[in-house]
N, C-alpha and C positions, 0 to 999 in steps of 0.2 A: 477248573479244567486244566491240566498239565499240558505243558507245551511239548510238541513231538516234532523236533528237527526232521527235516527232509534229506539232509546231507551234512557231511562233516563241516563244511564252511558255516551253514546255518546255525549248527550247534556251536560253534566256537563264537560267533557273532552273539548269539543268545547268552552264552557263559559270560562273555565280556560284559554285556548290559546288567546282567544279574550282579555281578561282582561290583560294577560301578554303582549300582542302585543301592546296594549295602554300604559301600564306602560313602556314597552321598548321605545317607541317613545318620551315619557315624560321625561324618565331617562334613556338615552342609557348607559351611562358610569356605572351606578350603576347596571342596567340589566346586562350589559357584565361582569362586575366582579363577580356578584352573579352566573350568569351561568358557569363562568370559575370555580368559587370555587365548585359549586355542581357536575359539570363534573368530577373534580379531586377527590371528594370524593367518586363518584360511579365508578370511573374506576376499573378494575381487580387489585387486588393486594394480599395480604395475604388472604383475603376474596375475594371469587368470586363476580362478579356482581349479580348473583343470590342470594347469602347470604344477600349481601348489600340491596337488594330489600327486602328481608324478614324482615330483621332488621328495615327498613324503615316503613314497613307497620305495624309493632308491634308499633313503636313510633307514627305512624298516628292514630292509634287505641286507645292508650292510651291518646293521646291528643285530641281526638275527633274531628279532622280536616277532614271533609268529602271530600275536594276536593284531600287532600293527600292520603286519603283512597282509593279513586277510581285511583287516578294516581299510586300508588304503587303497588295495586292489579294489574293493567294492567302492570306495571313494572315486577312484579313477573311472570306473564302468558308471557311476551315477552322474559324473561330469561330462560323460559322453566321449571317453577315451576310447579309441579303437584297440582291438587286440595288438594291432602293430604297433601302435604308439606305445602301449603297456610294456611290449616286448623289447623295443628299442630303449626304453628306460631301463630295462632290465639288464640289457646288453651292456649299457654305460655303468651301471652299478657292478656288473660282473667284471668289467675291465678295470674297475677300481678296487673292488672287493675281492676279487679273485674267486677261487673254489667254493668258499662258504656262501657268498651271495649266489653264484650260479647253481648250487645245489638246492636252495630255497626257490628259485626261481623256477627251474626246470620241474619241481614237484609242487610245492604250495601254490605258487602264483598260478600255474597252469590249471591245477585243480580248482583252484578259488574261482578262476574266470569262467570255466566250464560249468562248475555247479550253479553260480550266480547266473549265469545267461540261461540256464535250463529253468530257473525258478521264475524268470521272466516270460517264458512260453506259456 
């Protein structure tokens, strides 16, 4: 059965997971070590997982990494961030990153939040 995405956000997440799966098959040791490293970085600590997702979203916006923008917008929502919290993090990023960060925020992040929230309903 072929996967049929319901929106562009779901399609991008699926595309990323497919690519990661192929990479993991070809480079299992590297993928395993990378996954262990990122899991360690995002576990609860002095910063909550929610705060870490907000930081990651800001970095993704600043670096113009569309897959990470989508992935960490989802991470923010999964960790219970409100739309207001996400948009404030976007604002801080835009203050630091200027127009490039703001352009991704007012398009991709808002589209992502909308599509992901619709999937929850």
